[in-house]
PyMOL commands that place a pseudoatom at each C-alpha (Angstrom):
pseudoatom trace, name=CA, resn=MET, resi=1, chain=A, elem=C, hetatm=0, pos=[7.169, 59.828, 249.228]
pseudoatom trace, name=CA, resn=ILE, resi=2, chain=A, elem=C, hetatm=0, pos=[5.800, 61.392, 246.055]
pseudoatom trace, name=CA, resn=THR, resi=3, chain=A, elem=C, hetatm=0, pos=[2.409, 59.785, 246.614]
pseudoatom trace, name=CA, resn=ASN, resi=4, chain=A, elem=C, hetatm=0, pos=[2.231, 61.221, 250.137]
pseudoatom trace, name=CA, resn=THR, resi=5, chain=A, elem=C, hetatm=0, pos=[3.057, 64.647, 248.770]
pseudoatom trace, name=CA, resn=ALA, resi=6, chain=A, elem=C, hetatm=0, pos=[0.393, 64.422, 246.092]
pseudoatom trace, name=CA, resn=ASN, resi=7, chain=A, elem=C, hetatm=0, pos=[-2.143, 63.199, 248.645]
pseudoatom trace, name=CA, resn=SER, resi=8, chain=A, elem=C, hetatm=0, pos=[-1.432, 66.112, 250.985]
pseudoatom trace, name=CA, resn=VAL, resi=9, chain=A, elem=C, hetatm=0, pos=[-1.586, 68.618, 248.138]
pseudoatom trace, name=CA, resn=PHE, resi=10, chain=A, elem=C, hetatm=0, pos=[-4.938, 67.295, 246.927]
pseudoatom trace, name=CA, resn=TRP, resi=11, chain=A, elem=C, hetatm=0, pos=[-6.413, 67.283, 250.445]
pseudoatom trace, name=CA, resn=THR, resi=12, chain=A, elem=C, hetatm=0, pos=[-5.139, 70.832, 250.971]
pseudoatom trace, name=CA, resn=ALA, resi=13, chain=A, elem=C, hetatm=0, pos=[-6.823, 71.917, 247.736]
pseudoatom trace, name=CA, resn=PHE, resi=14, chain=A, elem=C, hetatm=0, pos=[-10.010, 70.181, 248.839]
pseudoatom trace, name=CA, resn=GLY, resi=15, chain=A, elem=C, hetatm=0, pos=[-9.780, 71.974, 252.188]
pseudoatom trace, name=CA, resn=PHE, resi=16, chain=A, elem=C, hetatm=0, pos=[-9.578, 75.311, 250.387]
pseudoatom trace, name=CA, resn=GLY, resi=17, chain=A, elem=C, hetatm=0, pos=[-12.486, 74.268, 248.198]
pseudoatom trace, name=CA, resn=ILE, resi=18, chain=A, elem=C, hetatm=0, pos=[-14.729, 73.754, 251.205]
pseudoatom trace, name=CA, resn=MET, resi=19, chain=A, elem=C, hetatm=0, pos=[-12.893, 76.398, 253.304]
pseudoatom trace, name=CA, resn=ASP, resi=20, chain=A, elem=C, hetatm=0, pos=[-12.376, 74.011, 256.218]
pseudoatom trace, name=CA, resn=TRP, resi=21, chain=A, elem=C, hetatm=0, pos=[-9.319, 75.006, 258.252]
pseudoatom trace, name=CA, resn=ILE, resi=22, chain=A, elem=C, hetatm=0, pos=[-9.368, 71.695, 260.113]
pseudoatom trace, name=CA, resn=VAL, resi=23, chain=A, elem=C, hetatm=0, pos=[-8.543, 70.007, 256.799]
pseudoatom trace, name=CA, resn=ILE, resi=24, chain=A, elem=C, hetatm=0, pos=[-6.278, 72.735, 255.420]
pseudoatom trace, name=CA, resn=VAL, resi=25, chain=A, elem=C, hetatm=0, pos=[-3.820, 73.157, 258.298]
pseudoatom trace, name=CA, resn=PRO, resi=26, chain=A, elem=C, hetatm=0, pos=[-2.645, 69.551, 258.852]
pseudoatom trace, name=CA, resn=GLN, resi=27, chain=A, elem=C, hetatm=0, pos=[-2.642, 68.711, 255.158]
pseudoatom trace, name=CA, resn=ALA, resi=28, chain=A, elem=C, hetatm=0, pos=[-0.714, 71.861, 254.232]
pseudoatom trace, name=CA, resn=ALA, resi=29, chain=A, elem=C, hetatm=0, pos=[1.825, 71.020, 256.947]
pseudoatom trace, name=CA, resn=GLY, resi=30, chain=A, elem=C, hetatm=0, pos=[2.118, 67.497, 255.543]
pseudoatom trace, name=CA, resn=ALA, resi=31, chain=A, elem=C, hetatm=0, pos=[2.570, 68.836, 252.018]
pseudoatom trace, name=CA, resn=ILE, resi=32, chain=A, elem=C, hetatm=0, pos=[5.309, 71.249, 253.129]
pseudoatom trace, name=CA, resn=ILE, resi=33, chain=A, elem=C, hetatm=0, pos=[7.154, 68.530, 255.049]
pseudoatom trace, name=CA, resn=SER, resi=34, chain=A, elem=C, hetatm=0, pos=[6.836, 66.169, 252.072]
pseudoatom trace, name=CA, resn=PHE, resi=35, chain=A, elem=C, hetatm=0, pos=[8.264, 68.795, 249.710]
pseudoatom trace, name=CA, resn=ILE, resi=36, chain=A, elem=C, hetatm=0, pos=[11.178, 69.307, 252.117]
pseudoatom trace, name=CA, resn=GLN, resi=37, chain=A, elem=C, hetatm=0, pos=[11.750, 65.542, 252.223]
pseudoatom trace, name=CA, resn=ILE, resi=38, chain=A, elem=C, hetatm=0, pos=[11.803, 65.299, 248.425]
pseudoatom trace, name=CA, resn=PHE, resi=39, chain=A, elem=C, hetatm=0, pos=[14.175, 68.285, 248.232]
pseudoatom trace, name=CA, resn=ILE, resi=40, chain=A, elem=C, hetatm=0, pos=[16.533, 66.697, 250.755]
pseudoatom trace, name=CA, resn=CYS, resi=41, chain=A, elem=C, hetatm=0, pos=[16.517, 63.372, 248.873]
pseudoatom trace, name=CA, resn=PHE, resi=42, chain=A, elem=C, hetatm=0, pos=[17.578, 65.132, 245.676]
pseudoatom trace, name=CA, resn=VAL, resi=43, chain=A, elem=C, hetatm=0, pos=[20.163, 67.422, 247.295]
pseudoatom trace, name=CA, resn=ILE, resi=44, chain=A, elem=C, hetatm=0, pos=[21.908, 64.995, 249.637]
pseudoatom trace, name=CA, resn=PRO, resi=45, chain=A, elem=C, hetatm=0, pos=[23.360, 62.001, 247.794]
pseudoatom trace, name=CA, resn=SER, resi=46, chain=A, elem=C, hetatm=0, pos=[22.623, 58.608, 249.298]
pseudoatom trace, name=CA, resn=ARG, resi=47, chain=A, elem=C, hetatm=0, pos=[25.392, 56.344, 250.522]
pseudoatom trace, name=CA, resn=GLU, resi=48, chain=A, elem=C, hetatm=0, pos=[26.633, 53.649, 248.213]
pseudoatom trace, name=CA, resn=LYS, resi=49, chain=A, elem=C, hetatm=0, pos=[24.484, 50.574, 248.360]
pseudoatom trace, name=CA, resn=ALA, resi=50, chain=A, elem=C, hetatm=0, pos=[26.085, 47.460, 249.796]
pseudoatom trace, name=CA, resn=SER, resi=51, chain=A, elem=C, hetatm=0, pos=[26.839, 44.685, 247.361]
pseudoatom trace, name=CA, resn=SER, resi=52, chain=A, elem=C, hetatm=0, pos=[24.608, 41.618, 247.428]
pseudoatom trace, name=CA, resn=ASP, resi=53, chain=A, elem=C, hetatm=0, pos=[27.475, 39.539, 248.904]
pseudoatom trace, name=CA, resn=GLU, resi=54, chain=A, elem=C, hetatm=0, pos=[27.697, 41.854, 251.910]
pseudoatom trace, name=CA, resn=ILE, resi=55, chain=A, elem=C, hetatm=0, pos=[23.946, 41.728, 252.436]
pseudoatom trace, name=CA, resn=GLU, resi=56, chain=A, elem=C, hetatm=0, pos=[23.894, 37.922, 252.298]
pseudoatom trace, name=CA, resn=CYS, resi=57, chain=A, elem=C, hetatm=0, pos=[26.736, 37.682, 254.823]
pseudoatom trace, name=CA, resn=GLN, resi=58, chain=A, elem=C, hetatm=0, pos=[24.956, 40.041, 257.184]
pseudoatom trace, name=CA, resn=ALA, resi=59, chain=A, elem=C, hetatm=0, pos=[21.711, 38.081, 256.919]
pseudoatom trace, name=CA, resn=ILE, resi=60, chain=A, elem=C, hetatm=0, pos=[23.358, 34.728, 257.652]
pseudoatom trace, name=CA, resn=GLN, resi=61, chain=A, elem=C, hetatm=0, pos=[25.125, 35.788, 260.837]
pseudoatom trace, name=CA, resn=PRO, resi=62, chain=A, elem=C, hetatm=0, pos=[23.146, 34.869, 263.987]
pseudoatom trace, name=CA, resn=VAL, resi=63, chain=A, elem=C, hetatm=0, pos=[21.980, 37.702, 266.177]
pseudoatom trace, name=CA, resn=GLU, resi=64, chain=A, elem=C, hetatm=0, pos=[22.156, 37.144, 269.913]
pseudoatom trace, name=CA, resn=ASP, resi=65, chain=A, elem=C, hetatm=0, pos=[19.789, 38.742, 272.358]
pseudoatom trace, name=CA, resn=GLY, resi=66, chain=A, elem=C, hetatm=0, pos=[22.082, 38.529, 275.394]
pseudoatom trace, name=CA, resn=THR, resi=67, chain=A, elem=C, hetatm=0, pos=[20.848, 35.145, 276.669]
pseudoatom trace, name=CA, resn=GLY, resi=68, chain=A, elem=C, hetatm=0, pos=[23.288, 33.139, 274.597]
pseudoatom trace, name=CA, resn=MET, resi=69, chain=A, elem=C, hetatm=0, pos=[20.549, 32.096, 272.177]
pseudoatom trace, name=CA, resn=ASP, resi=70, chain=A, elem=C, hetatm=0, pos=[20.020, 33.458, 268.724]
pseudoatom trace, name=CA, resn=ILE, resi=71, chain=A, elem=C, hetatm=0, pos=[16.822, 35.287, 267.886]
pseudoatom trace, name=CA, resn=GLU, resi=72, chain=A, elem=C, hetatm=0, pos=[15.365, 32.458, 265.760]
pseudoatom trace, name=CA, resn=ALA, resi=73, chain=A, elem=C, hetatm=0, pos=[15.646, 29.986, 268.643]
pseudoatom trace, name=CA, resn=THR, resi=74, chain=A, elem=C, hetatm=0, pos=[14.059, 32.518, 270.997]
pseudoatom trace, name=CA, resn=ILE, resi=75, chain=A, elem=C, hetatm=0, pos=[11.158, 33.076, 268.586]
pseudoatom trace, name=CA, resn=SER, resi=76, chain=A, elem=C, hetatm=0, pos=[10.650, 29.319, 268.186]
pseudoatom trace, name=CA, resn=MET, resi=77, chain=A, elem=C, hetatm=0, pos=[10.619, 28.828, 271.965]
pseudoatom trace, name=CA, resn=THR, resi=78, chain=A, elem=C, hetatm=0, pos=[8.176, 31.721, 272.359]
pseudoatom trace, name=CA, resn=GLN, resi=79, chain=A, elem=C, hetatm=0, pos=[5.824, 30.211, 269.827]
pseudoatom trace, name=CA, resn=VAL, resi=80, chain=A, elem=C, hetatm=0, pos=[5.928, 26.836, 271.581]
pseudoatom trace, name=CA, resn=THR, resi=81, chain=A, elem=C, hetatm=0, pos=[5.453, 28.219, 275.086]
pseudoatom trace, name=CA, resn=ASN, resi=82, chain=A, elem=C, hetatm=0, pos=[2.667, 30.611, 274.053]
pseudoatom trace, name=CA, resn=SER, resi=83, chain=A, elem=C, hetatm=0, pos=[0.669, 28.079, 272.061]
pseudoatom trace, name=CA, resn=PRO, resi=84, chain=A, elem=C, hetatm=0, pos=[-2.646, 27.035, 273.599]
pseudoatom trace, name=CA, resn=SER, resi=85, chain=A, elem=C, hetatm=0, pos=[-2.701, 23.650, 275.262]
pseudoatom trace, name=CA, resn=LEU, resi=86, chain=A, elem=C, hetatm=0, pos=[-4.593, 20.910, 273.538]
pseudoatom trace, name=CA, resn=GLY, resi=87, chain=A, elem=C, hetatm=0, pos=[-5.638, 19.070, 276.693]
for i in range(1, 87): cmd.bond("trace and resi %d" % i, "trace and resi %d" % (i + 1))
show_as sticks, trace
zoom trace
């Protein structure tokens, strides 16, 4: 976020240096939006982070795609059916 802001600011300055409005306008817009994003991140507090136990439990639970199969099985089947034939 901060790197994007710095990048946009530097490109905007470069655009003013060569007086090229095609560089200035989009980079200035990006810099303004990046400053707004940084301001919002500092003003609005983030939600509490989930504990590591909650994250592990969420990662272990299978996710179904509506076919009765979990996503890992679907990915494995897709890889097998889409692999080139050897014969």
